[in-house]
Each structure stands twice: as structure tokens, then as C-alpha cells.
C-alpha positions, -999 to +999 in steps of 0.1 A: -446+929+667-437+893+677-465+892+701-491+904+674-477+878+649-480+850+677-517+861+681-523+860+643-505+826+641-529+812+669-558+828+651-548+810+618-544+776+637-580+780+649-591+782+612-597+819+610-584+844+582-561+872+592-562+891+560-585+915+543-583+903+506-593+865+502-578+843+475-596+840+444-626+818+447-633+827+483-648+855+503-646+866+538-675+858+563-679+872+599-682+844+625-695+853+660-671+836+686-667+838+724-636+861+716-655+884+693-661+885+656-636+863+635-631+862+597-637+828+581-628+819+544-658+805+525-664+798+489-676+826+465-698+804+442-692+828+412-655+830+415-653+793+423-671+785+390-645+805+372-617+786+390-632+754+377-635+768+342-597+779+343-588+743+353-611+728+326-596+750+298-561+743+309-566+706+313-584+703+280-553+716+261-551+755+265-519+770+278-520+797+304-521+826+278-546+809+256-568+803+288-566+839+297-577+849+262-605+824+262-617+838+296-615+875+286-633+868+251-663+853+271-664+883+294-654+861+325-631+885+344-609+882+373-625+906+398-632+932+373-597+928+357-588+910+325-571+877+330-534+875+322-510+845+318-497+851+354-533+852+369-540+819+352-509+804+367-515+817+401-550+802+402-540+767+390-510+765+414-530+778+446-533+749+471-564+767+485-585+755+456-580+718+469-588+729+505-556+742+522-548+779+526-515+784+540-512+814+562-478+832+567-463+821+533-453+857+526-430+879+547-446+913+541-415+931+553-392+916+529-418+906+503-404+871+500-416+837+509-409+823+543-396+787+550-425+762+545-421+750+580-435+785+592-466+783+571-499+775+591-523+755+570-560+763+572-587+739+561-610+756+536-637+740+514-624+726+483-631+740+448-616+713+427-606+678+434-568+668+444-565+645+414-576+673+387-552+697+405-523+673+404-529+664+366-528+702+360-496+705+379-481+676+358-492+691+327-478+725+334-445+710+342-446+691+308-454+725+290-428+746+308-393+740+292-377+762+319-390+738+346-387+705+326-351+692+323-363+665+298-364+667+260-400+662+255-412+697+247-386+701+218-386+664+207-394+660+169-413+627+178-449+629+183-449+599+206-417+610+226-417+599+262-447+575+258-431+546+239-416+517+258-399+485+244-416+453+254-384+433+256-363+454+280-387+482+293-365+510+281-379+541+262-380+542+224-361+569+204-357+581+169-336+559+146-328+570+111-322+548+080-294+554+054-320+550+027-341+581+015-378+583+009-393+597-023-390+632-009-352+627-002-355+625+033-342+596+056-367+570+066-375+575+103-383+547+128-391+544+165-366+518+182-355+507+216-332+533+231-310+505+246-307+487+213-297+521+196-271+529+221-256+495+230-266+471+201-286+438+200-264+423+226-283+447+251-317+443+234-330+430+201-352+461+196-379+466+172-380+490+144-414+507+135-420+535+110-426+569+128-453+580+104-471+546+104-471+542+141-483+579+148-512+574+125-522+541+140-520+553+175-541+584+167-567+566+148-570+538+175-573+561+205-598+584+186-619+554+176-616+525+198-599+533+232-626+556+247-658+539+233-691+545+251-689+512+270-654+518+281-662+553+294-691+539+314-667+512+327-643+538+338-672+556+356-683+523+374-650+513+386-643+549+397-675+550+416-670+517+434-634+527+444-645+562+456-674+546+477-648+527+498-623+556+499-650+580+511-659+557+540-624+554+551-616+591+547-648+601+566-639+577+595-604+591+596-616+626+597-640+619+626-611+603+646-588+634+640-616+659+646-623+643+680-586+643+688-584+679+678-614+688+700-600+670+730-566+686+727-583+720+726-602+712+758-571+701+775-552+733+765-582+754+779-580+734+812-543+742+813-547+778+805-572+779+835-547+761+858-518+785+849-540+815+856-551+803+890-517+785+900-488+806+896-464+778+909-468+759+877-442+781+860-421+762+835-439+729+840-471+746+827-454+764+799-438+731+787-471+713+789-489+741+768-460+738+741-465+699+739-503+702+737-501+729+709-475+710+689-499+678+690-528+699+681-510+716+653-500+681+639-536+670+641-548+701+623-521+697+595-532+663+589-569+671+587-561+700+562-545+672+540-574+648+545-601+663+521-637+650+521-642+632+488-670+641+463-693+619+445-693+617+407-719+641+394-750+626+377-744+645+345-713+625+337-735+594+332-755+610+304-749+597+270-745+632+255-717+639+280-698+609+267-706+616+230-692+652+234-660+638+249-657+612+221-662+639+194-636+661+211-610+632+209-618+625+172-614+663+164-583+665+183-565+633+171-580+633+135-583+670+128-547+676+115-535+698+144-505+680+155-499+703+184-534+699+200-533+660+193-500+659+212-512+678+242-543+654+244-521+623+238-496+634+265-524+639+290-546+609+283-519+582+278-495+569+306-475+549+282-474+525+251-455+493+250-443+484+214-441+445+206-437+428+173-472+415+174-491+441+193-490+476+208-505+481+243-518+514+253-521+523+291-544+551+291-552+574+321-588+568+331-586+598+356-577+622+327-605+608+307-630+616+336-617+651+338-620+657+301-655+643+302-663+668+329-648+695+307-670+685+278-700+697+297-709+732+311-712+717+345-680+719+367-659+688+370-659+668+402-643+637+386-610+622+400-580+602+386-588+564+385-569+534+376-547+529+345-569+515+317-553+489+294-561+485+257-543+463+233-539+472+194-532+444+172-501+451+151-483+435+123-452+451+109-451+454+071-429+431+051-408+460+038-399+480+070-390+510+049-426+517+043 
């Protein structure tokens, strides 16, 4: 049994698939080798498009259950089966979709996960970009109260977790007034957490009405932050950065591939020497272990170093940006607070509150992903730099209103 597993492990290290059922988004293709036919994982185009659609739906604001329902209603099935919440979560958490299939994760005898150190990464063609995958993992963490130790999911504040005080950099929290509004409810404000806990000696703070600030932020993001020109600027900056990174990544891959191939040749020469020279004994075995270890390290590094895709041409079309803007206006101004909050948490990195202005730091990469999701074409965008926008702000004279 140990000998068979060692053979399968070596097969995986060489990039060949040992199983019979490929992960979703892939199919098994027979490859002729000097050692006989081998199985290789290649992209199954129809399933890969379903994977991209699941990522688009989840990133655009649907939860796992809603995404499953959406796919089923459109007749987009998971290998002839209806989608479920668990299937959606399995797809969006599978590192195979970003180019790394890990063989040996599951101990079939105990039906449990092996230690990560025993996994063998295999490089496969990516289906979605790393940045989109990471954004979905972050969004899933924020949505899952069982995995999120913070208070964001249950907070009554719309801007919870996003607001920062310009004076001290601490987050903002709810502060209630002793006065009541016309409905008999206490007036509610955002104010510096440090001020609320320790007083003005720690930070002077700045009080802003919750309802006023919520409305101002929603309106401004919907109408002014992601203008057509700003969206085109995001694309231009992203393309420039990607061009530089793509060249560096390609060169790194070429260096590592040459090193991997050279180590493979050296291993073959040592295998031949051991077969013909029985006196090598422990010396030969030790040398083989060293070379295998070095090759495995190179293969693991290659598996993590993914080729970078270009921005697809459809993202430059005016109608793509217009659809994205229409979605934002509908989400932020349509009255559905739950949807607006999901979009806000995904698109905005943080908001700095000052007496004279409010600075919104928006995630350019999330905007690119949502622009991709606004089209029927699969997204190939990636996370860019943080985009800054300044909102002019003057507090009303009467801070109770």
C-alpha cells in the first residue's frame, strides 16, 4: 500500500491526475508518455463558465443559497444535479479554480483531511483570477457569523467596520443622545470609538448623524465615485500595472521551469547511475532525496506563480460601464438596505470622517470584478489599487438633525 501511494505521489509531482472524478470545471484527458498513458486535468469549457458564473453571482451580492437558486432557475446544473448551498461553497473555496489542484488532501481510509504538509500541489490552468478568488473568500468570511468573530454581521450600523476617525485613526461606533426625535427614539450618531470610551482627552472625536451620513455616502457613491471617466481610469492604471507584472511573472516562470527541467534531468542521470553501480548505495539514495526535495520546492513555487491574464476588451465598452453604474444606483438608491450594505462592504475599503470632508477609499479591484459581472462575458479582471475620493462635508448647525 505504501509503495502504491509513493508511486501515485510521484505521478502527482509530475503533474498527472490520479483520480477518476475530476474537480468541477475540469475533465480528464489521456496523455501519451514514455511510461504509458497518463491522466491530465484540463479545463472543461462548459463547466468552467459555470464556475465563473457562480463567482460572479456570489461577488455581486448573492449568498451561497441564493446563488444556488439562481443557477437552478436558469437551468444551469451541477453535472446533471441541482445546485445546493454546499456545492456553491465547495466551488468558491476550491484552489483548483486558481490553478492549484492539491492531490492527497483526503485520507480515504479515515475520510478526513491529511496535514497540509502531505498535500502535493499540481499546476492546472486557472479558471478565475487570484484577486477575484481572494475577494470572494473575504466576502464569505464577512457573511459567515460562525467564522467571523467580529460584530459586523449583526451591527445595527449601516457603515459598521468602514468608518475611521481622521483625528486618531480609530474606528467609529454608535453614540446615542439623551434627546428624542419626533418618533420618540434617541438621536443616533457616528462618533470616534476612542472618544466614546475614553473621552475627549484621548480624542476630540466628531459626531455625525447616522441617517444623514448613511444617505450622503450612498448617494455620493451611486452618483459620483464610479463615474465613467473614473472607471476608465481604473482600467488604464490596472492595464499598466498588469503589463509590468505580467513581464516579471513570465520571466520568473521561465527561470523556474528551466530549473525544474534541469533537476529532472539530473534525477534521471542518478537513477541510471544507481541501476548500473550498486556500490553507490546510501550515497546515491541521499543524493536522490536532495534532488527530489529541490524539485518539489520548485514545482510548488511554480504552482503558486500563475500566468496573468489581460483585461478583456469588452470591459472598455461604454455599455459595460453603464450597466455597472446602473447596478450601483439600483443597489444604493433602491431602498434595499441589505443589498446596499453588501455592495458597500465589497466596494469600499474604508471611510475617513473629518469635520470638513469625508474621504472614501474604494476598492478598484472590486469595481473591476463587478464591471465584469455586469456583462455576460466571464470576468478576467483583477484587484487594483485603492481609489480615493473626497466628499465635501459640512455638519449642520444643529447636530441633532
